[in-house]
C-alpha positions as protocol buffer text, in pm:
chain_id: "A"
residue {
  index: 1
  type: MET
  ca { x: 12271 y: 10105 z: 4710 }
}
residue {
  index: 2
  type: VAL
  ca { x: 12640 y: 10106 z: 4718 }
}
residue {
  index: 3
  type: VAL
  ca { x: 12691 y: 9986 z: 4353 }
}
residue {
  index: 4
  type: GLY
  ca { x: 12433 y: 10221 z: 4202 }
}
residue {
  index: 5
  type: THR
  ca { x: 12547 y: 10505 z: 4393 }
}
residue {
  index: 6
  type: ALA
  ca { x: 12923 y: 10418 z: 4306 }
}
residue {
  index: 7
  type: LEU
  ca { x: 12802 y: 10417 z: 3929 }
}
residue {
  index: 8
  type: THR
  ca { x: 12603 y: 10745 z: 3986 }
}
residue {
  index: 9
  type: TRP
  ca { x: 12273 y: 10583 z: 3878 }
}
residue {
  index: 10
  type: SER
  ca { x: 11938 y: 10736 z: 3931 }
}
residue {
  index: 11
  type: ASN
  ca { x: 11782 y: 10672 z: 4262 }
}
residue {
  index: 12
  type: ARG
  ca { x: 11507 y: 10474 z: 4091 }
}
residue {
  index: 13
  type: ALA
  ca { x: 11785 y: 10233 z: 3911 }
}
residue {
  index: 14
  type: THR
  ca { x: 11978 y: 10234 z: 4222 }
}
residue {
  index: 15
  type: ILE
  ca { x: 11679 y: 10097 z: 4412 }
}
residue {
  index: 16
  type: ALA
  ca { x: 11601 y: 9854 z: 4142 }
}
residue {
  index: 17
  type: LEU
  ca { x: 11940 y: 9703 z: 4145 }
}
residue {
  index: 18
  type: SER
  ca { x: 11930 y: 9685 z: 4530 }
}
residue {
  index: 19
  type: ILE
  ca { x: 11614 y: 9508 z: 4547 }
}
residue {
  index: 20
  type: VAL
  ca { x: 11731 y: 9246 z: 4254 }
}
residue {
  index: 21
  type: LEU
  ca { x: 12071 y: 9172 z: 4438 }
}
residue {
  index: 22
  type: ALA
  ca { x: 11903 y: 9156 z: 4778 }
}
residue {
  index: 23
  type: PHE
  ca { x: 11679 y: 8881 z: 4647 }
}
residue {
  index: 24
  type: VAL
  ca { x: 11932 y: 8699 z: 4442 }
}
residue {
  index: 25
  type: PHE
  ca { x: 12188 y: 8710 z: 4694 }
}
residue {
  index: 26
  type: GLY
  ca { x: 11928 y: 8616 z: 4973 }
}
residue {
  index: 27
  type: TYR
  ca { x: 11797 y: 8313 z: 4780 }
}
residue {
  index: 28
  type: ALA
  ca { x: 12176 y: 8214 z: 4698 }
}
residue {
  index: 29
  type: LEU
  ca { x: 12286 y: 8229 z: 5036 }
}
residue {
  index: 30
  type: THR
  ca { x: 11996 y: 8007 z: 5150 }
}
residue {
  index: 31
  type: ALA
  ca { x: 12010 y: 7768 z: 4866 }
}
residue {
  index: 32
  type: MET
  ca { x: 12413 y: 7695 z: 4897 }
}
residue {
  index: 33
  type: PRO
  ca { x: 12402 y: 7486 z: 5228 }
}
residue {
  index: 34
  type: LEU
  ca { x: 12088 y: 7283 z: 5088 }
}
residue {
  index: 35
  type: LEU
  ca { x: 12271 y: 7216 z: 4751 }
}
residue {
  index: 36
  type: ARG
  ca { x: 12603 y: 7098 z: 4963 }
}
residue {
  index: 37
  type: ALA
  ca { x: 12349 y: 6886 z: 5162 }
}
residue {
  index: 38
  type: GLY
  ca { x: 12258 y: 6699 z: 4834 }
}
residue {
  index: 39
  type: LEU
  ca { x: 11917 y: 6858 z: 4765 }
}
residue {
  index: 40
  type: THR
  ca { x: 11843 y: 6931 z: 4399 }
}
residue {
  index: 41
  type: ILE
  ca { x: 11872 y: 7281 z: 4263 }
}
residue {
  index: 42
  type: GLY
  ca { x: 11470 y: 7267 z: 4200 }
}
residue {
  index: 43
  type: SER
  ca { x: 11400 y: 7160 z: 4579 }
}
residue {
  index: 44
  type: ALA
  ca { x: 11690 y: 7412 z: 4700 }
}
residue {
  index: 45
  type: ALA
  ca { x: 11532 y: 7705 z: 4514 }
}
residue {
  index: 46
  type: GLY
  ca { x: 11166 y: 7610 z: 4623 }
}
residue {
  index: 47
  type: LEU
  ca { x: 11311 y: 7609 z: 4993 }
}
residue {
  index: 48
  type: ALA
  ca { x: 11486 y: 7927 z: 4932 }
}
residue {
  index: 49
  type: PHE
  ca { x: 11187 y: 8108 z: 4780 }
}
residue {
  index: 50
  type: ALA
  ca { x: 10955 y: 7977 z: 5043 }
}
residue {
  index: 51
  type: SER
  ca { x: 11186 y: 8071 z: 5338 }
}
residue {
  index: 52
  type: ASP
  ca { x: 11293 y: 8397 z: 5243 }
}
residue {
  index: 53
  type: THR
  ca { x: 11081 y: 8589 z: 5026 }
}
residue {
  index: 54
  type: ILE
  ca { x: 10859 y: 8763 z: 5293 }
}
residue {
  index: 55
  type: SER
  ca { x: 11168 y: 8855 z: 5480 }
}
residue {
  index: 56
  type: ILE
  ca { x: 11365 y: 9003 z: 5194 }
}
residue {
  index: 57
  type: ALA
  ca { x: 11052 y: 9183 z: 5080 }
}
residue {
  index: 58
  type: ILE
  ca { x: 10986 y: 9345 z: 5439 }
}
residue {
  index: 59
  type: MET
  ca { x: 11359 y: 9443 z: 5443 }
}
residue {
  index: 60
  type: GLU
  ca { x: 11332 y: 9603 z: 5108 }
}
residue {
  index: 61
  type: ILE
  ca { x: 11048 y: 9796 z: 5121 }
}
residue {
  index: 62
  type: ILE
  ca { x: 11192 y: 9957 z: 5464 }
}
residue {
  index: 63
  type: ASP
  ca { x: 11545 y: 9983 z: 5370 }
}
residue {
  index: 64
  type: ASN
  ca { x: 11476 y: 10158 z: 5042 }
}
residue {
  index: 65
  type: LEU
  ca { x: 11161 y: 10371 z: 5185 }
}
residue {
  index: 66
  type: LEU
  ca { x: 11406 y: 10509 z: 5458 }
}
residue {
  index: 67
  type: MET
  ca { x: 11682 y: 10576 z: 5229 }
}
residue {
  index: 68
  type: VAL
  ca { x: 11417 y: 10779 z: 5009 }
}
residue {
  index: 69
  type: VAL
  ca { x: 11292 y: 10985 z: 5298 }
}
residue {
  index: 70
  type: ILE
  ca { x: 11586 y: 11059 z: 5470 }
}
residue {
  index: 71
  type: PRO
  ca { x: 11691 y: 11404 z: 5324 }
}
residue {
  index: 72
  type: GLY
  ca { x: 12001 y: 11358 z: 5110 }
}
residue {
  index: 73
  type: ALA
  ca { x: 12073 y: 10992 z: 5179 }
}
residue {
  index: 74
  type: MET
  ca { x: 12016 y: 10888 z: 4810 }
}
residue {
  index: 75
  type: ASP
  ca { x: 12205 y: 11160 z: 4666 }
}
residue {
  index: 76
  type: ALA
  ca { x: 12522 y: 11152 z: 4915 }
}
residue {
  index: 77
  type: GLY
  ca { x: 12827 y: 11005 z: 4793 }
}
residue {
  index: 78
  type: LEU
  ca { x: 12992 y: 10712 z: 4906 }
}
residue {
  index: 79
  type: GLY
  ca { x: 13231 y: 10916 z: 5092 }
}
residue {
  index: 80
  type: SER
  ca { x: 12953 y: 11069 z: 5288 }
}
residue {
  index: 81
  type: THR
  ca { x: 12881 y: 10978 z: 5673 }
}
residue {
  index: 82
  type: LEU
  ca { x: 12508 y: 11087 z: 5564 }
}
residue {
  index: 83
  type: PHE
  ca { x: 12493 y: 10793 z: 5303 }
}
residue {
  index: 84
  type: TRP
  ca { x: 12665 y: 10511 z: 5520 }
}
residue {
  index: 85
  type: GLY
  ca { x: 12464 y: 10642 z: 5842 }
}
residue {
  index: 86
  type: SER
  ca { x: 12142 y: 10621 z: 5652 }
}
residue {
  index: 87
  type: LEU
  ca { x: 12215 y: 10290 z: 5504 }
}
residue {
  index: 88
  type: ALA
  ca { x: 12316 y: 10145 z: 5818 }
}
residue {
  index: 89
  type: GLY
  ca { x: 12023 y: 10285 z: 5995 }
}
residue {
  index: 90
  type: SER
  ca { x: 11766 y: 10182 z: 5736 }
}
residue {
  index: 91
  type: LEU
  ca { x: 11921 y: 9821 z: 5746 }
}
residue {
  index: 92
  type: ILE
  ca { x: 11885 y: 9795 z: 6124 }
}
residue {
  index: 93
  type: VAL
  ca { x: 11537 y: 9905 z: 6121 }
}
residue {
  index: 94
  type: ALA
  ca { x: 11449 y: 9665 z: 5832 }
}
residue {
  index: 95
  type: GLY
  ca { x: 11599 y: 9386 z: 6011 }
}
residue {
  index: 96
  type: ALA
  ca { x: 11405 y: 9470 z: 6331 }
}
residue {
  index: 97
  type: ALA
  ca { x: 11092 y: 9465 z: 6088 }
}
residue {
  index: 98
  type: ALA
  ca { x: 11157 y: 9140 z: 5954 }
}
residue {
  index: 99
  type: PHE
  ca { x: 11257 y: 8965 z: 6278 }
}
residue {
  index: 100
  type: PRO
  ca { x: 10911 y: 8921 z: 6403 }
}
residue {
  index: 101
  type: VAL
  ca { x: 10775 y: 8760 z: 6096 }
}
residue {
  index: 102
  type: ASN
  ca { x: 11071 y: 8525 z: 6081 }
}
residue {
  index: 103
  type: ARG
  ca { x: 11033 y: 8417 z: 6434 }
}
residue {
  index: 104
  type: TRP
  ca { x: 10655 y: 8366 z: 6355 }
}
residue {
  index: 105
  type: LEU
  ca { x: 10750 y: 8151 z: 6073 }
}
residue {
  index: 106
  type: ILE
  ca { x: 10985 y: 7960 z: 6265 }
}
residue {
  index: 107
  type: GLN
  ca { x: 10778 y: 7890 z: 6576 }
}
residue {
  index: 108
  type: ARG
  ca { x: 10521 y: 7751 z: 6321 }
}
residue {
  index: 109
  type: GLY
  ca { x: 10753 y: 7498 z: 6163 }
}
residue {
  index: 110
  type: ARG
  ca { x: 10779 y: 7699 z: 5834 }
}
residue {
  index: 111
  type: GLY
  ca { x: 11043 y: 7943 z: 5685 }
}
residue {
  index: 112
  type: HIS
  ca { x: 11412 y: 7893 z: 5810 }
}
residue {
  index: 113
  type: ALA
  ca { x: 11303 y: 7605 z: 6027 }
}
residue {
  index: 114
  type: VAL
  ca { x: 11198 y: 7393 z: 5708 }
}
residue {
  index: 115
  type: VAL
  ca { x: 11564 y: 7483 z: 5561 }
}
residue {
  index: 116
  type: HIS
  ca { x: 11729 y: 7383 z: 5870 }
}
residue {
  index: 117
  type: ARG
  ca { x: 11609 y: 7014 z: 5877 }
}
residue {
  index: 118
  type: HIS
  ca { x: 11800 y: 6984 z: 5555 }
}
residue {
  index: 119
  type: HIS
  ca { x: 12128 y: 7114 z: 5674 }
}
residue {
  index: 120
  type: ASP
  ca { x: 12428 y: 6857 z: 5729 }
}
residue {
  index: 121
  type: HIS
  ca { x: 12515 y: 6885 z: 6117 }
}
């Protein structure tokens, strides 16, 4: 959101960029410790995709939807309290929405529970 807003891109382009970057950085942040633990790129990528896709998708749907429905949030500039407040609020709600899914996956030995088995302790 911040990059697209700073570049004064359209709402559609800003949302597309935010979704792409969320998945890229989400997968990368999960894969980096796995690579340091000695997994191959293919194994680390597979684990990152399996553990993060649902969570990132939920967060992006909720976050972007809220930014679109909050009047003026997408058109407010980076110097606007409306922009930052809407972004912070939408991320909090999105995180709260993704939390039960992540918890459910971990309780069943899936999601990040699998990833954590590969970390060096």
